[in-house]
C-alpha positions as CSV (number, residue, x, y, z in Angstrom):
1,M,-118.8,-47.0,-25.3
2,K,-115.3,-46.3,-24.0
3,G,-114.0,-46.1,-27.6
4,L,-116.7,-43.7,-28.5
5,R,-115.8,-41.4,-25.6
6,I,-112.1,-41.4,-26.6
7,Y,-113.1,-40.5,-30.2
8,A,-115.3,-37.7,-28.9
9,V,-112.5,-36.3,-26.8
10,A,-110.0,-36.6,-29.6
11,Y,-112.4,-34.8,-32.0
12,L,-113.0,-31.9,-29.6
13,V,-109.2,-31.5,-29.0
14,F,-108.6,-31.5,-32.7
15,L,-111.4,-29.0,-33.3
16,Y,-110.6,-26.5,-30.5
17,A,-106.8,-26.8,-29.9
18,P,-106.1,-24.1,-32.6
19,I,-108.4,-21.7,-30.7
20,V,-106.6,-22.4,-27.5
21,L,-103.3,-21.5,-29.1
22,L,-104.6,-18.0,-30.1
23,P,-104.3,-16.3,-26.7
24,L,-100.9,-18.0,-26.1
25,F,-99.3,-16.3,-29.1
26,A,-101.4,-13.1,-28.7
27,F,-99.6,-12.5,-25.4
28,N,-96.2,-13.8,-26.6
29,D,-93.4,-11.2,-26.8
30,G,-92.2,-12.2,-30.2
31,T,-93.1,-12.1,-33.9
32,I,-92.4,-15.8,-34.5
33,I,-95.4,-18.0,-34.1
34,A,-93.6,-21.0,-32.6
35,F,-92.6,-22.6,-29.3
36,P,-91.0,-21.8,-26.9
37,L,-92.7,-18.6,-26.0
38,Q,-90.4,-15.6,-25.5
39,G,-92.3,-13.7,-22.8
40,F,-95.5,-11.9,-21.8
41,T,-96.7,-8.7,-23.4
42,F,-99.8,-6.6,-24.2
43,D,-98.1,-4.8,-27.1
44,W,-100.0,-6.6,-29.8
45,F,-103.4,-5.6,-28.3
46,I,-102.1,-2.0,-28.0
47,E,-101.1,-2.1,-31.7
48,L,-104.8,-2.8,-32.5
49,T,-105.7,0.7,-31.4
50,R,-103.2,2.3,-33.8
51,T,-104.3,0.6,-37.0
52,E,-106.7,2.9,-38.9
53,A,-107.4,0.3,-41.7
54,L,-108.4,-2.2,-39.0
55,H,-110.8,0.3,-37.5
56,D,-112.4,1.0,-40.8
57,A,-112.8,-2.8,-41.5
58,T,-114.3,-3.3,-38.0
59,V,-116.8,-0.5,-38.5
60,N,-117.8,-2.1,-41.9
61,S,-118.2,-5.5,-40.3
62,I,-120.3,-4.2,-37.4
63,F,-122.6,-2.2,-39.7
64,I,-123.0,-5.2,-42.0
65,A,-123.6,-7.6,-39.1
66,V,-126.2,-5.4,-37.4
67,T,-128.1,-4.8,-40.6
68,T,-127.9,-8.4,-41.6
69,A,-129.2,-9.6,-38.2
70,I,-132.2,-7.3,-38.3
71,L,-133.2,-8.0,-41.9
72,A,-132.6,-11.8,-41.6
73,T,-134.5,-12.0,-38.4
74,C,-137.5,-10.1,-39.9
75,F,-137.6,-12.3,-42.9
76,G,-137.2,-15.4,-40.7
77,L,-140.0,-14.2,-38.5
78,F,-142.4,-13.8,-41.4
79,A,-141.3,-17.2,-43.0
80,A,-141.6,-19.1,-39.7
81,R,-145.0,-17.7,-38.9
82,A,-146.2,-18.5,-42.4
83,G,-144.8,-22.0,-42.2
84,N,-146.4,-22.7,-38.8
85,R,-149.7,-20.9,-39.0
86,H,-150.8,-21.1,-42.7
87,V,-151.4,-23.5,-45.5
88,F,-150.7,-22.4,-49.1
89,P,-149.9,-24.1,-52.4
90,A,-146.3,-25.5,-52.7
91,K,-145.6,-24.7,-49.1
92,G,-143.0,-27.4,-48.6
93,G,-141.2,-26.5,-51.8
94,I,-141.1,-22.8,-51.1
95,L,-139.8,-23.3,-47.5
96,G,-137.3,-25.9,-48.8
97,F,-136.1,-23.4,-51.4
98,I,-135.6,-20.7,-48.7
99,M,-133.6,-23.1,-46.6
100,L,-131.4,-24.1,-49.5
101,P,-128.4,-21.8,-48.7
102,L,-127.8,-24.0,-45.6
103,V,-126.6,-26.9,-47.8
104,L,-125.1,-25.0,-50.8
105,P,-121.3,-24.4,-50.8
106,E,-120.7,-20.7,-49.9
107,I,-118.2,-20.4,-52.8
108,I,-121.1,-21.2,-55.2
109,V,-123.4,-18.8,-53.6
110,A,-120.7,-16.0,-53.6
111,V,-119.8,-16.4,-57.3
112,S,-123.5,-16.6,-58.3
113,L,-124.3,-13.5,-56.4
114,L,-121.3,-11.6,-57.9
115,V,-122.3,-12.5,-61.4
116,A,-125.9,-11.7,-60.9
117,M,-125.2,-8.3,-59.3
118,L,-122.7,-7.3,-62.0
119,Q,-125.3,-8.2,-64.7
120,I,-127.8,-5.8,-63.2
121,G,-125.2,-3.0,-62.8
122,L,-124.4,-3.2,-59.1
123,T,-120.8,-2.8,-58.0
124,P,-119.4,-4.7,-55.0
125,S,-119.9,-2.7,-51.8
126,I,-121.1,-3.0,-48.3
127,W,-124.7,-3.4,-49.5
128,T,-123.9,-6.3,-51.7
129,V,-122.3,-8.0,-48.8
130,I,-125.4,-7.4,-46.7
131,A,-127.6,-8.9,-49.4
132,G,-125.4,-12.0,-49.5
133,H,-125.3,-12.3,-45.7
134,V,-129.1,-12.0,-45.4
135,L,-129.4,-14.8,-47.9
136,I,-127.3,-17.2,-45.8
137,C,-128.5,-16.0,-42.4
138,T,-132.2,-16.1,-43.1
139,P,-132.4,-20.0,-42.9
140,F,-130.7,-19.9,-39.5
141,A,-133.3,-17.3,-38.3
142,I,-136.1,-19.5,-39.7
143,A,-134.7,-22.6,-37.9
144,I,-134.6,-20.8,-34.6
145,L,-138.0,-19.1,-34.9
146,N,-139.7,-22.2,-36.1
147,G,-139.1,-23.7,-32.7
148,S,-140.5,-20.5,-31.0
149,F,-143.7,-20.6,-33.1
150,A,-144.1,-24.4,-32.7
151,N,-143.9,-24.1,-28.9
152,M,-146.4,-21.3,-28.7
153,D,-150.0,-22.2,-27.9
154,Q,-152.1,-21.0,-30.9
155,S,-155.2,-20.8,-28.8
156,L,-153.7,-17.6,-27.2
157,E,-153.9,-15.8,-30.5
158,E,-157.4,-17.1,-31.2
159,A,-158.5,-15.9,-27.8
160,A,-157.2,-12.4,-28.4
161,V,-159.1,-12.3,-31.7
162,D,-162.3,-13.5,-30.0
163,L,-161.9,-10.7,-27.5
164,G,-161.9,-8.0,-30.2
165,E,-158.2,-7.6,-31.1
166,T,-157.3,-7.2,-34.8
167,P,-154.8,-9.6,-36.4
168,L,-152.1,-6.9,-36.3
169,S,-152.7,-6.0,-32.7
170,T,-152.8,-9.7,-31.8
171,F,-149.4,-10.2,-33.4
172,R,-148.0,-7.1,-31.7
173,L,-149.4,-7.7,-28.2
174,V,-149.6,-11.5,-27.9
175,T,-147.4,-13.2,-30.5
176,L,-144.3,-11.0,-30.4
177,P,-143.8,-11.1,-26.6
178,L,-144.1,-14.9,-26.6
179,V,-141.6,-15.4,-29.4
180,M,-139.2,-12.6,-28.2
181,P,-136.6,-15.0,-26.8
182,G,-136.4,-16.7,-30.2
183,I,-136.1,-13.3,-31.9
184,I,-133.2,-12.2,-29.6
185,A,-131.5,-15.6,-30.2
186,S,-131.9,-15.2,-33.9
187,L,-130.5,-11.6,-33.9
188,L,-127.4,-12.8,-31.9
189,I,-126.8,-15.8,-34.1
190,C,-127.2,-13.9,-37.4
191,F,-124.9,-11.2,-36.0
192,T,-122.2,-13.7,-35.2
193,I,-122.5,-15.5,-38.5
194,S,-122.3,-12.3,-40.5
195,L,-119.4,-10.9,-38.4
196,D,-117.3,-14.1,-39.0
197,E,-118.3,-14.8,-42.6
198,F,-115.4,-14.5,-45.1
199,I,-116.1,-16.1,-48.6
200,I,-119.2,-14.0,-49.5
201,A,-117.5,-10.9,-48.1
202,F,-114.3,-11.6,-50.1
203,F,-116.2,-11.7,-53.4
204,L,-118.7,-8.9,-52.7
205,S,-117.0,-6.3,-50.5
206,G,-115.1,-4.4,-53.3
207,N,-112.9,-1.7,-51.8
208,E,-114.7,-1.7,-48.5
209,P,-113.3,-4.8,-46.8
210,T,-114.9,-6.5,-43.8
211,L,-112.8,-7.6,-40.8
212,P,-112.3,-11.2,-42.0
213,V,-111.2,-10.0,-45.4
214,Y,-108.8,-7.5,-43.9
215,L,-107.3,-10.2,-41.7
216,W,-106.8,-12.4,-44.7
217,G,-104.9,-9.6,-46.4
218,Q,-102.7,-9.2,-43.4
219,M,-101.7,-12.9,-43.5
220,R,-99.2,-12.0,-46.3
221,F,-97.0,-10.1,-43.8
222,P,-95.4,-12.4,-41.2
223,G,-94.7,-9.5,-38.9
224,R,-98.4,-8.9,-38.5
225,L,-99.3,-12.3,-37.3
226,P,-99.1,-11.6,-33.6
227,V,-101.5,-8.6,-34.1
228,I,-103.9,-11.0,-36.0
229,M,-103.6,-13.4,-33.1
230,A,-104.6,-10.7,-30.6
231,L,-107.6,-9.6,-32.7
232,G,-108.6,-13.3,-33.1
233,T,-108.5,-13.7,-29.4
234,I,-110.9,-10.8,-28.9
235,L,-113.2,-12.1,-31.7
236,V,-113.3,-15.6,-30.2
237,V,-114.2,-14.2,-26.7
238,L,-117.0,-12.0,-28.2
239,S,-118.4,-14.8,-30.3
240,I,-118.5,-17.2,-27.3
241,M,-120.3,-14.5,-25.2
242,L,-122.9,-13.9,-28.0
243,L,-123.5,-17.6,-28.4
244,I,-123.9,-18.1,-24.6
245,T,-126.4,-15.2,-24.5
246,A,-128.3,-16.6,-27.5
247,E,-128.5,-20.0,-25.9
248,Y,-129.7,-18.4,-22.6
249,F,-132.6,-16.7,-24.4
250,R,-133.4,-19.9,-26.3
251,R,-133.7,-21.9,-23.1
252,R,-135.6,-19.1,-21.4
253,G,-138.2,-19.3,-24.2
254,L,-138.5,-23.1,-23.7
255,R,-139.0,-22.6,-20.0
256,R,-141.7,-20.0,-20.6
257,A,-143.5,-22.5,-22.8
258,G,-143.2,-25.2,-20.2
259,L,-141.1,-27.4,-22.5
260,R,-138.1,-29.6,-21.9
261,D,-134.8,-28.6,-23.4
262,T,-133.6,-31.3,-25.9
263,G,-130.5,-29.7,-27.4
264,G,-129.0,-26.7,-29.1
265,F,-130.2,-24.5,-31.9
266,L,-130.1,-26.8,-34.9
């Protein structure tokens, strides 16, 4: 048991040490990413406000992430409800096919999407990136919302129908409020995944780069590395805040259903 604990600690240090180094060099008064540190400065964060190309890439990424989160959560909501409430031919195969992007290498998905879109006459743009991100985010939305539907008492929907509500009004007035914590968690997780995703955006963004693609391009210029570190620090903080918020809503949904928390999202 002691050896297992040592291994777990060593693994966590190896995994998160690079993230800890981000703020150190982001506040370092020097363009060389190396120890010893030369001093403390906010200059690199101020430089972020002066870079127009960075602002454009940020706007692109936020638009893509918001659109992806909404579409993927809607698709995930429909798929999760169908999987939990209905029986239809080849149900297992269809749901398994939808979840397939979880296990496929992203490079394969990106190249396949690029070839398919070029064949039908679409040029790489923000909308092709959104299509790719919806494809990879929908399985995460389904995984989160599956738990919400599984934890919901189906007799509540049946009681609403018996009392005269239509299926649509039952879904709007009974089902949606009960699964709302899962919907919010799905939106936040899909937003975070889309905002951070690089490979699909690299192949499908064309001349409208997302924030990760822009950062990759800046890596060719050593003098820009401290600015990248500053931006990376901001993104890490925002991602952690979003994940904490999503986890809060997930646990809140479990508490409302009277269930015991047994772990994270997946």
